[in-house]
N, C-alpha and C positions, 0 to 999 in steps of 0.2 A: 540837430544836436542829439547825441547818443543818450539813450535812456539811462545808462550807467552813470554818466556825468550828472544828469538830473538827480539821480538817486544820491550821489555823493554831495551835491549842493544842498539837498534837502537834509541829509544826515548831519552835515556841518551846521546848518541853521538850527536844527533841533538840539544838537549837543551843546552848542554855544548859547542857546536860548535867545535867538534873534527873531521874535515873531513878526516884527514890522518889516524888516529886510526880507525875511523869507516869504512873507505874505505878498509883498510887491513883486518878488521874483516869480513866485508860483502863478500869480495873476498874469504876468507877462507870458509865461510858458503856456498857460491855458488859452489865453486869447489869441496866441499866435500858432496854435495847433502843434506845439512840440509834443513829442512822444512821452508823456508822463504816464508811468505805470500806475495801475489802480492801487497797488500796495503802497507805493510812494505817496500817492495822494491821500490814502487813508491814514498813513502815519502823520502826514502834515495836518490834516483836519483834526485828528485826535490831539496833536500837540497844541494847536490853537485852542481847542476846547478846554484843555487843562490850564492854559495861561489865563490868569485873572484879567478880566477886561476884554478878552478876545473871543468869548463864547459866541457872540452874535456874528463875528467875522467868520467863524467856522461854519455856521449855518449858511451865510451868504456864499461861501465858496462852494458848498454842496449844491446850492441852487444855481450857481454859475456853470456847473458842469452840464446843465441842460443845453448850453450853447456850444459845447465842445464836441470834437470828433473822437477823442481818445478815451476820455473818462466818462463813465456813466454811473449813475447812482444804483446801488443794489442793496439788498437786505444787510449784507455783511458790513457795509459802510455805515448804515444808519443805526444798526443795533447798538454799538457802543455808546453812541450819543444818547439814545433813549435810556439805556441802562444807567448811565451817569445821572441823567435827569431824574429818573425814578428814585435813585438812591439818595441824591443830595438836595432835591428840590421838592416843591409841593405838587399835588395833583393838578392844580391849575396850570403850573408850568409845563407839565407833561402834555396836557391838552393843547396849550398854546403852541408847543413844539410840533405836535402832530398836525394841527391846523396850518401852521406855517409851511410845512413840507407839502401837505395836501394841496394847498392853493398854488404853490409855485412849481411843483414838479411837472415835467413833461414826460410823455411816453418814451421808452427806450427806442433808439434808432435800430433798424434792422441791418444786418450785415449783408446786404445784397449788392 
């Protein structure tokens, strides 16, 4: 599937505020190694993080990227999540978020 089509599907899901449908679609894309761009995935994760009740799902999707070929976690993906947590939650929540990512992240794959 073309990356532009995946971008369009993600855009429509975000604009129409469909976190459940978009989440199941993105999970299918990631598990089946579709070419999801890092920018599209980042928009999707930030959308989930902003949706009330879907914050934990956003974290699970980031952890899920450790098993994919196309999307890898980097600083620019995690930074907005940490900034939102620092701004709107307590210090304990920030530490819990850090520990959650520290325990579950895998090293980046090399491009060899």
